C-alpha positions as semicolon CSV with decimal commas, in nm:
position;residue;x (nm);y (nm);z (nm)
1;M;1,124;2,993;-1,436
2;T;0,816;3,131;-1,619
3;R;0,789;2,784;-1,825
4;I;0,806;2,585;-1,491
5;L;0,538;2,804;-1,354
6;I;0,320;2,743;-1,641
7;S;0,369;2,370;-1,663
8;L;0,262;2,340;-1,276
9;L;-0,030;2,579;-1,303
10;P;-0,295;2,308;-1,361
11;L;-0,167;2,166;-1,013
12;M;-0,294;2,455;-0,834
13;M;-0,635;2,480;-1,005
14;P;-0,948;2,291;-0,995
15;V;-1,028;2,092;-1,311
16;F;-1,331;2,128;-1,538
17;A;-1,447;1,874;-1,783
18;H;-1,647;2,113;-1,979
19;A;-1,849;2,445;-1,930
20;D;-2,158;2,303;-1,739
21;S;-1,956;2,063;-1,524
22;I;-1,902;2,090;-1,146
23;A;-1,536;2,161;-1,062
24;V;-1,347;1,890;-0,900
25;D;-1,078;1,958;-0,670
26;I;-0,757;1,733;-0,659
27;Y;-0,758;1,508;-0,357
28;S;-0,568;1,591;-0,042
29;Q;-0,291;1,361;0,090
30;E;-0,528;1,257;0,368
31;R;-0,838;1,212;0,139
32;L;-0,635;0,996;-0,080
33;R;-0,489;0,783;0,194
34;D;-0,843;0,724;0,317
35;L;-0,969;0,633;-0,027
36;I;-0,687;0,394;-0,057
37;K;-0,764;0,242;0,294
38;Q;-1,125;0,197;0,174
39;D;-1,015;0,065;-0,153
40;R;-1,222;0,326;-0,322
41;Y;-0,957;0,517;-0,501
42;L;-1,031;0,392;-0,863
43;E;-1,410;0,421;-0,804
44;Q;-1,368;0,787;-0,700
45;V;-1,163;0,868;-1,019
46;K;-1,439;0,723;-1,227
47;A;-1,709;0,904;-1,018
48;D;-1,536;1,228;-1,107
49;D;-1,575;1,158;-1,457
50;C;-1,202;1,128;-1,510
51;Q;-1,162;1,503;-1,474
52;L;-0,840;1,476;-1,267
53;V;-0,627;1,256;-1,505
54;Q;-0,378;1,506;-1,594
55;D;-0,338;1,646;-1,244
56;I;-0,296;1,293;-1,097
57;E;-0,043;1,210;-1,386
58;A;0,154;1,535;-1,293
59;R;0,165;1,477;-0,939
60;A;0,296;1,126;-0,995
61;L;0,536;1,198;-1,281
62;V;0,641;1,556;-1,212
63;L;0,602;1,604;-0,832
64;K;0,683;1,244;-0,780
65;Q;0,423;1,220;-0,468
66;P;0,406;0,857;-0,354
67;L;0,037;0,827;-0,298
68;Y;-0,021;0,985;-0,659
69;Q;0,238;0,731;-0,791
70;Y;0,030;0,472;-0,616
71;L;-0,301;0,602;-0,774
72;W;-0,144;0,657;-1,119
73;G;0,000;0,312;-1,120
74;E;-0,341;0,157;-1,054
75;M;-0,509;0,365;-1,303
76;L;-0,251;0,228;-1,564
77;N;-0,282;-0,128;-1,416
78;Y;-0,657;-0,152;-1,466
79;G;-0,704;0,102;-1,741
80;V;-0,923;0,360;-1,533
81;C;-0,959;0,664;-1,752
82;V;-0,644;0,582;-1,934
83;P;-0,525;0,289;-2,164
84;A;-0,418;-0,013;-1,970
85;N;-0,037;-0,040;-1,914
86;P;0,053;-0,257;-1,635
87;S;0,428;-0,249;-1,709
88;S;0,415;0,128;-1,650
89;G;0,174;0,092;-1,363
90;M;0,391;-0,154;-1,181
91;E;0,691;0,084;-1,216
92;Q;0,507;0,354;-1,052
93;L;0,401;0,141;-0,757
94;Q;0,776;0,040;-0,724
95;K;0,876;0,405;-0,722
96;A;0,614;0,474;-0,457
97;A;0,757;0,172;-0,242
98;E;1,114;0,294;-0,295
99;Q;0,996;0,627;-0,143
100;G;0,871;0,459;0,162
101;S;0,501;0,421;0,082
102;P;0,357;0,154;0,303
103;E;0,043;0,141;0,094
104;A;0,269;0,063;-0,219
105;M;0,457;-0,189;-0,046
106;V;0,161;-0,387;0,078
107;L;-0,010;-0,382;-0,267
108;L;0,309;-0,505;-0,434
109;A;0,328;-0,777;-0,180
110;E;-0,030;-0,868;-0,263
111;Y;0,043;-0,869;-0,635
112;Y;0,344;-1,106;-0,576
113;Q;0,131;-1,309;-0,338
114;D;-0,145;-1,372;-0,575
115;G;0,047;-1,369;-0,911
116;R;-0,141;-1,080;-1,034
117;F;0,051;-0,872;-1,317
118;V;0,368;-1,067;-1,215
119;V;0,467;-1,419;-1,162
120;Q;0,364;-1,530;-0,827
121;N;0,645;-1,521;-0,576
122;K;0,547;-1,533;-0,202
123;D;0,907;-1,474;-0,078
124;R;0,932;-1,148;-0,269
125;A;0,584;-1,059;-0,128
126;V;0,748;-1,097;0,220
127;Q;1,031;-0,872;0,104
128;Y;0,797;-0,605;0,014
129;V;0,568;-0,639;0,319
130;L;0,836;-0,657;0,579
131;P;0,949;-0,296;0,590
132;A;0,591;-0,164;0,596
133;A;0,527;-0,394;0,897
134;A;0,842;-0,270;1,060
135;N;0,688;0,084;1,016
136;G;0,375;-0,005;1,202
137;H;0,133;-0,083;0,916
138;Q;-0,125;-0,308;1,069
139;T;-0,228;-0,457;0,748
140;A;0,124;-0,536;0,667
141;R;0,182;-0,697;0,999
142;M;-0,104;-0,933;0,943
143;M;-0,009;-1,009;0,600
144;L;0,341;-1,078;0,705
145;A;0,225;-1,308;0,992
146;R;-0,007;-1,488;0,725
147;L;0,286;-1,549;0,472
148;M;0,531;-1,670;0,743
149;A;0,274;-1,902;0,886
150;Q;0,270;-2,058;0,525
151;G;0,645;-2,104;0,550
152;Y;0,764;-1,793;0,356
153;G;1,021;-1,558;0,456
154;S;1,311;-1,626;0,697
155;P;1,258;-1,813;1,013
156;R;1,491;-1,560;1,178
157;D;1,209;-1,295;1,140
158;Y;0,924;-1,506;1,287
159;E;0,990;-1,385;1,633
160;L;0,985;-1,016;1,513
161;A;0,669;-1,059;1,302
162;Y;0,495;-1,240;1,608
163;H;0,594;-0,962;1,840
164;W;0,472;-0,694;1,618
165;L;0,123;-0,858;1,578
166;F;0,094;-0,958;1,934
167;N;0,145;-0,607;2,055
168;E;-0,079;-0,436;1,792
169;V;-0,392;-0,237;1,891
170;F;-0,694;-0,324;1,702
171;S;-0,993;-0,087;1,635
172;D;-1,243;-0,384;1,590
173;E;-1,299;-0,726;1,735
174;A;-1,322;-0,904;1,400
175;T;-0,967;-0,772;1,319
176;K;-0,835;-0,883;1,652
177;L;-0,975;-1,232;1,617
178;E;-0,823;-1,263;1,269
179;A;-0,481;-1,168;1,420
180;L;-0,522;-1,413;1,690
181;T;-0,574;-1,699;1,430
182;L;-0,258;-1,569;1,240
183;L;-0,063;-1,562;1,556
184;Q;-0,172;-1,927;1,623
185;G;-0,041;-2,037;1,283
186;L;0,286;-1,864;1,350
187;E;0,316;-2,009;1,695
188;A;0,304;-2,360;1,515
189;K;0,652;-2,274;1,353
190;M;0,815;-2,145;1,671
191;P;0,982;-2,291;1,987
192;A;0,770;-2,209;2,291
193;S;1,073;-2,010;2,452
194;V;1,065;-1,786;2,150
195;V;0,714;-1,734;2,140
196;K;0,722;-1,638;2,528
197;R;0,998;-1,396;2,440
198;A;0,804;-1,243;2,146
199;R;0,500;-1,169;2,358
200;K;0,703;-0,923;2,571
201;A;0,610;-0,549;2,540
202;S;0,978;-0,476;2,416
203;L;1,183;-0,698;2,216
204;N;1,561;-0,593;2,260
205;G;1,460;-0,234;2,187
206;R;1,293;-0,305;1,859
């Protein structure tokens, strides 16, 4: 028990780079989620002079916290404060996705969509982004509609993808207009009767 407590002690303390540094506290889950949403997570790690590397690694590998698996994976992918190791980085993202992190699902979908770090495979991108969309992640829903409008994924899921995005609530006009364009692309692949049904507030309880 003593050995375990000692090993986890750094997780409960602010980290110092050296004597005259300002202490940097580890990011809260909410703070890290905001950094990921703003695409500033790697920038923040660098801005903190790489002081939190050991703490981030421990939260990813020891505590297995999905958002920290995401962050650690990206640090490994791009060599931020640690030697680049995309193989291990992608493994961390996969583990985060397996724990239900929509952020990791969307990122893996983006990598397969663009062919970054992996062989391009847009059907696999759909497989990653679909569960995140089902859980209400707006970015995932838009990405799913975009991929399906391009002909990827199963036509059986077009109605559901359309329904989710059509009934989404948007915080700004630009995002809403983008969603309308995506819906139009998806409509072109669906019978009018299915589009009409997909626009209902509820879709067979789903």
